[in-house]
SETOR-703883 format. One record per residue (C-alpha): residue in one letter; x, y, z; residue number from 1. Coordinates in nm, 3 decimals, padded with zeros to 5 digits, m for minus. Example, Ala and Ser with C-alpha at 12.3 -4.5 7.8 and 13.67 -1.06 7.14 Angstrom:
<rs>
R/A/01.230/m00.450/00.780/1
R/S/01.367/m00.106/00.714/2
</rs>
This chain:
<rs>
R/M/m00.012/m00.027/m00.014/1
R/N/00.126/00.304/m00.086/2
R/N/00.166/00.559/00.195/3
R/M/m00.155/00.751/00.293/4
R/Q/m00.078/00.858/00.563/5
R/A/00.144/01.132/00.390/6
R/L/m00.214/01.318/00.373/7
R/K/m00.162/01.395/00.767/8
R/T/00.168/01.587/00.614/9
R/N/00.010/01.931/00.562/10
R/L/00.111/02.113/00.164/11
R/P/00.298/02.390/00.161/12
R/E/00.060/02.733/00.186/13
R/D/00.204/02.845/m00.198/14
R/I/00.098/02.533/m00.308/15
R/A/m00.177/02.473/m00.106/16
R/L/m00.292/02.823/m00.258/17
R/L/m00.284/02.721/m00.632/18
R/K/m00.391/02.402/m00.582/19
R/A/m00.700/02.589/m00.366/20
R/W/m00.691/02.801/m00.718/21
R/G/m00.725/02.530/m00.928/22
R/D/m00.411/02.623/m01.072/23
R/F/m00.324/02.235/m01.111/24
R/D/m00.029/02.222/m01.357/25
R/K/00.154/02.541/m01.165/26
R/A/00.117/02.317/m00.823/27
R/A/00.235/02.040/m00.998/28
R/E/00.543/02.211/m01.086/29
R/L/00.624/02.341/m00.784/30
R/I/00.564/02.024/m00.586/31
R/K/00.809/01.915/m00.857/32
R/K/01.103/02.195/m00.796/33
R/Y/01.058/02.125/m00.354/34
R/L/01.122/01.763/m00.526/35
R/T/01.457/01.860/m00.611/36
R/R/01.575/01.993/m00.248/37
R/P/01.711/01.781/00.020/38
R/I/01.385/01.810/00.184/39
R/P/01.258/01.589/00.457/40
R/K/01.141/01.278/00.381/41
R/A/00.753/01.298/00.481/42
R/L/00.746/01.613/00.290/43
R/A/00.847/01.420/00.033/44
R/E/00.593/01.111/00.018/45
R/R/00.341/01.353/00.075/46
R/L/00.452/01.585/m00.203/47
R/T/00.530/01.285/m00.428/48
R/L/00.084/01.179/m00.363/49
R/E/m00.012/01.510/m00.445/50
R/L/00.085/01.497/m00.770/51
R/D/m00.126/01.204/m00.850/52
R/I/m00.439/01.380/m00.658/53
R/L/m00.354/01.684/m00.847/54
R/A/m00.388/01.473/m01.195/55
R/E/m00.743/01.337/m01.086/56
R/L/m00.901/01.677/m00.936/57
R/P/m00.975/01.822/m01.274/58
R/M/m01.095/01.521/m01.427/59
R/Q/m01.365/01.558/m01.136/60
R/Y/m01.498/01.843/m01.222/61
R/P/m01.535/01.875/m01.602/62
R/Y/m01.784/02.116/m01.642/63
R/P/m01.735/02.491/m01.569/64
R/Y/m02.021/02.716/m01.434/65
R/D/m02.185/02.813/m01.785/66
R/E/m02.174/02.456/m01.925/67
R/A/m02.332/02.317/m01.583/68
R/L/m02.644/02.568/m01.621/69
R/K/m02.711/02.477/m01.950/70
R/M/m02.722/02.125/m01.894/71
R/M/m02.984/02.209/m01.568/72
R/Q/m03.150/02.435/m01.797/73
R/E/m03.201/02.158/m02.034/74
R/K/m03.341/01.942/m01.786/75
R/V/m03.535/02.191/m01.582/76
R/P/m03.751/02.412/m01.804/77
R/G/m03.724/02.764/m01.612/78
R/F/m03.392/02.693/m01.492/79
R/T/m03.248/03.051/m01.379/80
R/R/m02.875/03.075/m01.234/81
R/E/m03.037/03.185/m00.929/82
R/D/m03.146/02.821/m00.912/83
R/L/m02.783/02.694/m00.964/84
R/E/m02.635/02.922/m00.728/85
R/T/m02.866/02.805/m00.424/86
R/L/m02.811/02.432/m00.534/87
R/K/m02.432/02.549/m00.503/88
R/D/m02.449/02.706/m00.140/89
R/D/m02.682/02.458/m00.004/90
R/G/m02.406/02.180/m00.059/91
R/Y/m02.631/02.030/m00.341/92
R/A/m02.412/02.069/m00.606/93
R/D/m02.039/02.029/m00.583/94
R/W/m01.773/02.245/m00.695/95
R/I/m01.397/02.317/m00.732/96
R/Y/m01.227/02.608/m00.869/97
R/V/m01.011/02.543/m01.176/98
R/N/m00.814/02.794/m01.309/99
R/G/m01.010/03.053/m01.078/100
R/V/m01.345/02.951/m01.255/101
R/V/m01.614/02.733/m01.099/102
R/H/m01.670/02.358/m01.221/103
R/F/m01.866/02.113/m01.062/104
R/Q/m01.824/01.759/m01.053/105
R/D/m01.900/01.520/m01.302/106
R/M/m02.234/01.355/m01.118/107
R/F/m02.380/01.663/m01.049/108
R/V/m02.684/01.646/m01.233/109
R/A/m02.748/01.269/m01.070/110
R/S/m02.680/01.383/m00.777/111
R/I/m02.932/01.716/m00.731/112
R/A/m03.169/01.469/m00.921/113
R/K/m03.136/01.165/m00.684/114
R/T/m03.109/01.448/m00.288/115
R/V/m03.356/01.756/m00.361/116
R/P/m03.704/01.633/m00.367/117
R/K/m03.765/01.912/m00.622/118
R/Y/m03.561/01.792/m00.893/119
R/K/m03.654/01.424/m00.870/120
R/D/m03.740/01.389/m01.155/121
R/I/m03.455/01.500/m01.378/122
R/E/m03.386/01.274/m01.664/123
R/V/m03.025/01.099/m01.528/124
R/D/m02.796/01.029/m01.882/125
R/E/m02.722/00.686/m01.843/126
R/D/m02.377/00.665/m01.721/127
R/Q/m02.450/00.865/m01.453/128
R/K/m02.663/00.611/m01.301/129
R/T/m02.661/00.476/m00.962/130
R/I/m02.761/00.105/m00.800/131
R/E/m03.116/00.134/m00.705/132
R/V/m03.237/00.133/m00.293/133
R/S/m03.598/00.091/m00.501/134
R/P/m03.888/m00.067/m00.572/135
R/V/m03.897/00.035/m00.227/136
R/E/m04.161/m00.184/m00.160/137
R/I/m03.931/m00.494/m00.274/138
R/L/m03.717/m00.353/00.020/139
R/D/m04.025/m00.247/00.297/140
R/E/m04.170/m00.617/00.220/141
R/T/m03.810/m00.810/00.260/142
R/V/m03.777/m00.548/00.569/143
R/N/m04.115/m00.644/00.738/144
R/E/m04.071/m01.012/00.676/145
R/M/m03.683/m01.008/00.876/146
R/I/m03.852/m00.833/01.182/147
R/E/m04.132/m01.090/01.155/148
R/K/m03.949/m01.415/01.094/149
R/G/m03.608/m01.338/01.224/150
R/E/m03.444/m01.408/00.894/151
R/K/m03.457/m01.351/00.497/152
R/N/m03.237/m01.567/00.276/153
R/Y/m03.042/m01.518/m00.138/154
R/F/m02.902/m01.717/m00.387/155
R/I/m02.682/m01.462/m00.589/156
R/H/m02.515/m01.548/m00.925/157
R/I/m02.296/m01.246/m01.064/158
R/R/m02.045/m01.178/m01.358/159
R/H/m01.774/m00.938/m01.348/160
R/T/m01.586/m00.799/m01.587/161
R/V/m01.303/m00.556/m01.623/162
R/K/m01.155/m00.450/m01.961/163
R/I/m00.921/m00.133/m02.047/164
R/K/m00.993/00.126/m02.259/165
R/K/m00.886/00.117/m02.616/166
R/E/m00.714/00.453/m02.588/167
R/A/m00.505/00.302/m02.251/168
R/E/m00.432/m00.026/m02.438/169
R/E/m00.067/m00.091/m02.457/170
R/L/m00.038/m00.448/m02.588/171
R/G/00.239/m00.663/m02.561/172
R/N/00.286/m00.457/m02.150/173
R/Q/00.199/m00.699/m01.875/174
R/I/m00.100/m00.624/m01.766/175
R/R/m00.233/m00.677/m01.395/176
R/V/m00.594/m00.682/m01.266/177
R/Y/m00.772/m00.766/m00.905/178
R/L/m01.144/m00.817/m00.956/179
R/P/m01.357/m00.806/m00.644/180
R/I/m01.462/m01.121/m00.478/181
R/P/m01.732/m01.242/m00.209/182
R/Q/m01.544/m01.315/00.135/183
R/N/m01.663/m01.540/00.410/184
R/A/m01.824/m01.283/00.559/185
R/D/m02.070/m01.342/00.855/186
R/Q/m02.343/m01.337/00.609/187
R/I/m02.184/m01.482/00.341/188
R/S/m02.154/m01.914/00.264/189
R/N/m02.161/m02.142/00.023/190
R/I/m01.931/m01.928/m00.250/191
R/K/m01.837/m02.042/m00.532/192
R/L/m01.596/m01.959/m00.804/193
R/I/m01.745/m02.073/m01.149/194
R/D/m01.574/m01.898/m01.384/195
R/I/m01.283/m01.763/m01.425/196
R/S/m01.108/m01.627/m01.717/197
R/P/m00.798/m01.597/m01.819/198
R/E/m00.636/m01.805/m01.636/199
R/P/m00.597/m01.673/m01.247/200
R/V/m00.207/m01.604/m01.074/201
R/K/m00.396/m01.614/m00.736/202
R/I/m00.746/m01.639/m00.569/203
R/A/m00.706/m01.470/m00.245/204
R/D/m00.819/m01.658/00.120/205
R/E/m01.232/m01.621/00.167/206
R/T/m01.124/m01.462/00.523/207
R/Y/m00.872/m01.171/00.334/208
R/G/m00.964/m00.848/00.457/209
R/Q/m01.002/m00.738/00.092/210
R/R/m01.105/m01.040/m00.163/211
R/T/m00.960/m01.044/m00.524/212
R/V/m00.898/m01.249/m00.804/213
R/Y/m00.576/m01.187/m00.945/214
R/F/m00.447/m01.184/m01.303/215
R/E/m00.067/m01.097/m01.474/216
R/K/m00.040/m01.189/m01.856/217
R/P/00.109/m00.945/m02.122/218
R/L/m00.202/m00.746/m02.278/219
R/E/m00.346/m00.877/m02.590/220
R/A/m00.623/m00.713/m02.813/221
R/G/m00.957/m00.783/m02.692/222
R/D/m00.819/m00.907/m02.326/223
R/T/m01.123/m00.938/m02.100/224
R/F/m01.085/m01.044/m01.726/225
R/T/m01.422/m01.180/m01.569/226
R/V/m01.462/m01.351/m01.275/227
R/E/m01.819/m01.544/m01.230/228
R/Y/m01.928/m01.641/m00.867/229
R/S/m02.207/m01.782/m00.644/230
R/Y/m02.265/m01.666/m00.318/231
R/E/m02.555/m01.745/m00.090/232
R/N/m02.659/m01.467/00.210/233
R/H/m02.829/m01.491/00.535/234
R/A/m02.930/m01.219/00.696/235
R/K/m03.087/m01.221/01.024/236
R/Y/m03.242/m01.002/01.213/237
R/V/m03.132/m00.851/01.553/238
R/K/m03.401/m00.694/01.808/239
R/L/m03.141/m00.485/02.019/240
R/D/m03.275/m00.351/02.393/241
R/P/m03.015/m00.106/02.529/242
R/D/m03.130/m00.309/02.871/243
R/K/m02.943/m00.628/02.774/244
R/V/m02.630/m00.460/02.654/245
R/D/m02.353/m00.633/02.897/246
R/A/m02.185/m00.402/03.138/247
R/K/m01.821/m00.474/02.995/248
R/Q/m01.726/m00.431/02.631/249
R/P/m01.397/m00.561/02.493/250
R/D/m01.194/m00.239/02.313/251
R/F/m01.036/m00.394/01.969/252
R/E/m01.137/m00.240/01.702/253
R/T/m01.120/00.123/01.850/254
R/Q/m00.789/00.246/01.755/255
R/E/m00.677/00.555/01.479/256
R/L/m00.571/00.471/01.146/257
R/L/m00.439/00.719/00.921/258
R/P/m00.498/00.924/00.744/259
R/H/m00.874/00.881/00.829/260
R/I/m00.953/00.735/01.107/261
R/V/m00.835/00.994/01.326/262
R/F/m00.986/01.167/01.682/263
R/S/m00.968/01.498/01.580/264
R/P/m01.030/01.792/01.801/265
R/Y/m01.323/01.821/01.583/266
R/I/m01.449/01.463/01.578/267
R/R/m01.382/01.416/01.912/268
R/A/m01.572/01.779/02.017/269
R/L/m01.876/01.603/01.768/270
R/C/m01.841/01.292/02.014/271
R/E/m01.852/01.483/02.256/272
R/E/m02.188/01.657/02.198/273
R/L/m02.326/01.346/02.052/274
R/T/m02.336/01.080/02.358/275
R/G/m02.141/01.284/02.637/276
R/G/m02.307/01.192/02.971/277
R/E/m02.485/00.844/02.781/278
R/T/m02.278/00.527/02.892/279
R/N/m02.460/00.291/02.713/280
R/P/m02.284/00.189/02.379/281
R/L/m02.586/00.063/02.249/282
R/I/m02.725/00.454/02.297/283
R/K/m02.420/00.619/02.225/284
R/A/m02.402/00.419/01.881/285
R/R/m02.764/00.488/01.786/286
R/K/m02.701/00.843/01.831/287
R/I/m02.443/00.879/01.586/288
R/Y/m02.642/00.690/01.341/289
R/D/m02.907/00.957/01.427/290
R/F/m02.666/01.277/01.376/291
R/I/m02.582/01.132/01.041/292
R/T/m02.884/00.963/00.949/293
R/T/m03.108/01.316/01.001/294
R/R/m02.880/01.588/01.010/295
R/V/m02.638/01.482/00.677/296
R/H/m02.762/01.482/00.293/297
R/Y/m02.664/01.202/00.084/298
R/S/m02.424/01.375/m00.196/299
R/Y/m02.190/01.204/m00.495/300
R/V/m01.822/01.277/m00.428/301
R/R/m01.528/01.267/m00.570/302
R/E/m01.277/01.004/m00.580/303
R/Y/m01.177/00.891/m00.235/304
R/L/m00.805/00.952/m00.348/305
R/T/m00.860/01.332/m00.321/306
R/I/m01.011/01.364/m00.057/307
R/T/m00.765/01.472/00.220/308
R/N/m00.955/01.317/00.585/309
R/I/m01.306/01.134/00.447/310
R/P/m01.469/01.194/00.809/311
R/D/m01.412/01.556/00.841/312
R/Y/m01.524/01.667/00.500/313
R/M/m01.865/01.496/00.608/314
R/A/m01.873/01.586/00.961/315
R/T/m01.770/01.966/00.844/316
R/G/m01.954/01.965/00.497/317
R/L/m02.276/01.759/00.660/318
R/K/m02.252/01.585/00.281/319
R/G/m02.136/01.250/00.134/320
R/D/m02.240/00.896/m00.024/321
R/C/m02.262/00.599/00.114/322
R/G/m01.845/00.500/00.201/323
R/I/m01.803/00.868/00.382/324
R/Q/m02.094/00.815/00.554/325
R/A/m02.025/00.451/00.683/326
R/L/m01.651/00.603/00.774/327
R/L/m01.775/00.906/00.995/328
R/F/m01.954/00.618/01.229/329
R/I/m01.668/00.413/01.212/330
R/T/m01.479/00.727/01.348/331
R/L/m01.707/00.843/01.606/332
R/C/m01.819/00.493/01.732/333
R/R/m01.429/00.426/01.785/334
R/C/m01.354/00.782/01.939/335
R/A/m01.646/00.677/02.179/336
R/G/m01.483/00.370/02.271/337
R/I/m01.699/00.095/02.043/338
R/P/m01.582/m00.081/01.818/339
R/A/m01.665/m00.043/01.456/340
R/K/m01.495/m00.138/01.138/341
R/W/m01.555/m00.127/00.716/342
R/Q/m01.773/m00.359/00.537/343
R/S/m01.799/m00.321/00.157/344
R/G/m01.860/m00.464/m00.238/345
R/S/m02.181/m00.459/m00.414/346
R/Y/m02.548/m00.431/m00.338/347
R/V/m02.726/m00.667/m00.563/348
R/N/m03.083/m00.607/m00.523/349
R/P/m03.406/m00.764/m00.827/350
R/A/m03.375/m00.392/m00.989/351
R/S/m02.966/m00.388/m01.004/352
R/I/m02.640/m00.416/m00.892/353
R/G/m02.373/m00.124/m00.761/354
R/N/m02.068/m00.043/m00.525/355
R/H/m02.206/00.038/m00.180/356
R/D/m02.021/00.031/00.134/357
R/W/m02.176/00.002/00.512/358
R/A/m02.037/00.015/00.868/359
R/M/m02.053/m00.262/01.137/360
R/F/m01.998/m00.213/01.521/361
R/Y/m01.986/m00.445/01.801/362
R/I/m02.186/m00.478/02.116/363
R/A/m02.154/m00.757/02.384/364
R/P/m02.391/m00.956/02.404/365
R/Y/m02.472/m00.929/02.061/366
R/G/m02.199/m00.913/01.898/367
R/W/m02.068/m00.770/01.549/368
R/L/m02.431/m00.558/01.415/369
R/H/m02.429/m00.409/01.131/370
R/C/m02.525/m00.017/01.036/371
R/D/m02.617/00.129/00.680/372
R/C/m02.622/00.461/00.723/373
R/S/m02.693/00.595/00.371/374
R/F/m03.024/00.344/00.329/375
R/G/m03.111/00.470/00.692/376
R/G/m03.105/00.864/00.582/377
R/S/m03.302/00.751/00.323/378
R/A/m03.590/00.581/00.457/379
R/Y/m03.541/00.841/00.725/380
R/R/m03.626/01.142/00.464/381
R/N/m03.905/00.956/00.313/382
R/G/m04.064/00.886/00.660/383
R/A/m04.002/00.514/00.664/384
R/E/m03.947/00.486/01.058/385
R/N/m03.950/00.116/01.041/386
R/R/m03.703/00.077/00.755/387
R/W/m03.486/00.351/00.921/388
R/N/m03.513/00.194/01.300/389
R/F/m03.379/m00.131/01.063/390
R/Y/m03.044/m00.036/00.942/391
R/F/m02.908/00.051/01.310/392
R/G/m02.819/m00.313/01.409/393
R/N/m02.934/m00.504/01.035/394
R/L/m02.904/m00.572/00.694/395
R/E/m03.139/m00.703/00.439/396
R/P/m02.941/m01.023/00.207/397
R/F/m02.888/m00.784/m00.072/398
R/R/m02.524/m00.726/m00.039/399
R/M/m02.236/m00.868/m00.170/400
R/S/m01.892/m00.834/00.058/401
R/A/m01.566/m00.856/m00.084/402
R/N/m01.393/m00.597/00.201/403
R/S/m01.401/m00.576/00.598/404
R/E/m01.093/m00.431/00.627/405
R/F/m01.033/m00.054/00.506/406
R/Q/m00.727/00.068/00.340/407
R/L/m00.598/m00.268/00.335/408
R/D/m00.328/m00.397/00.039/409
R/F/m00.432/m00.636/m00.195/410
R/D/m00.309/m01.034/m00.208/411
R/P/m00.052/m00.976/m00.388/412
R/P/00.010/m00.577/m00.353/413
R/K/m00.002/m00.379/m00.646/414
R/T/00.270/m00.186/m00.721/415
R/Y/00.129/00.124/m00.791/416
R/L/m00.125/00.406/m00.612/417
R/R/m00.414/00.179/m00.640/418
R/A/m00.743/00.426/m00.796/419
R/D/m00.922/00.381/m00.501/420
R/P/m00.632/00.308/m00.171/421
R/Y/m00.856/00.188/00.065/422
R/D/m01.156/00.002/m00.083/423
R/N/m01.199/m00.206/m00.359/424
R/Q/m01.537/m00.255/m00.552/425
R/R/m01.487/m00.228/m00.910/426
R/G/m01.181/m00.364/m00.964/427
R/E/m00.819/m00.219/m00.993/428
R/C/m00.545/m00.222/m01.262/429
R/E/m00.189/m00.181/m01.344/430
R/Y/00.043/m00.212/m01.594/431
R/E/00.419/m00.344/m01.503/432
R/N/00.552/m00.060/m01.561/433
R/R/00.296/00.197/m01.444/434
R/R/m00.047/00.303/m01.263/435
R/L/m00.399/00.341/m01.441/436
R/T/m00.715/00.476/m01.298/437
R/F/m01.046/00.388/m01.380/438
R/H/m01.025/00.666/m01.660/439
R/D/m00.805/00.365/m01.789/440
R/F/m01.072/00.078/m01.811/441
R/D/m01.427/m00.026/m01.825/442
R/E/m01.613/m00.265/m01.580/443
R/E/m01.978/m00.431/m01.608/444
R/R/m02.121/m00.601/m01.331/445
R/V/m02.427/m00.829/m01.376/446
R/I/m02.702/m01.070/m01.199/447
R/V/m02.713/m01.372/m01.363/448
R/E/m02.972/m01.519/m01.128/449
R/M/m03.109/m01.445/m00.762/450
R/F/m03.345/m01.602/m00.583/451
R/P/m03.485/m01.631/m00.197/452
R/I/m03.396/m01.996/m00.064/453
R/D/m03.483/m02.076/00.279/454
</rs>
């Protein structure tokens, strides 16, 4: 794993000013000058990492203000500049400066459609569509059945394919590809790897914290990398009762993990504001969950690589996607002395499949419990109190868990900086001699078969 802890080192002020203004080329030029000087190793590591961040940022914000305004006006009759300013100022349209000009994030239209009721009927481009939590009827039916019967189980069969884009092809160059596959998580069992093509070099152990199938070969024209697998998800419902919580609780999984799971002065103050005076860890965790689901709004965000401190980003901006919400929950729980950890992979319901992250927390005597703040927040905003309460402690069976640890090296490790240094849902690629990003390959996940089982 590249040294992501280097993000805790501040940028020199001149570089930080250029970055804030969006003069990324000049900032990179200045960094290269710094790197020719006898600077401390920690600063050199930070600046080297920043070069990749600066290269990624402008690609994440491709729409200058006037183009973004035109895009919205084409989709919403009567949409005005003042409307865009309101969305921008209220945090619903993510933006940065690029060479001093406001630029909006590549998913800003989809984010507005998803999070602002007034614009929920906006037509979103096909490549901007993400997983659908709905059909809500299926979700509510599943949640209600789990509460009534105690569990709900599914058989799920998925095919995942990655292909290097034409413009990134270097035929004959040694390509390395990592695809996520199900791990033997608490709710996942009977995992079967049905088909893998081409022949893999390594398949990580079922218990590995970020499980992958690894390919390595000289790239040929038309190469695709595919894994097809099936598994069972046995989701059990846990009814939580603060009165049944043990007096003695464990202290594992309560440590910091730089650069993101950090008990900064602000995180400590927020944790104290939310949980101060409370001694029951289940109630503490619920207070944290309530804060995230009721006072923070969902928002698509740029790649995590470009965010210096993910929990602080959300705790101060009061917005973020599923992973950012999960990481803030984990950080606040750990700060409060409650064991908490990461889980992620795919959300797989009868309607769609896509990236998703959630959290786990430990309360004796219940053991490890699940928490999905983004689904809980959606339920709260839509007045679905039953579903809101459900996602504190429970999950439906519409999950594929590939990752149970945050910020973990693959097995075998990548040589170059990952496109996502912390998690793995889409897959990762690199050449023998250079890094590749999400812009360099296409990936597709398809539900081959899915049905409930006893």
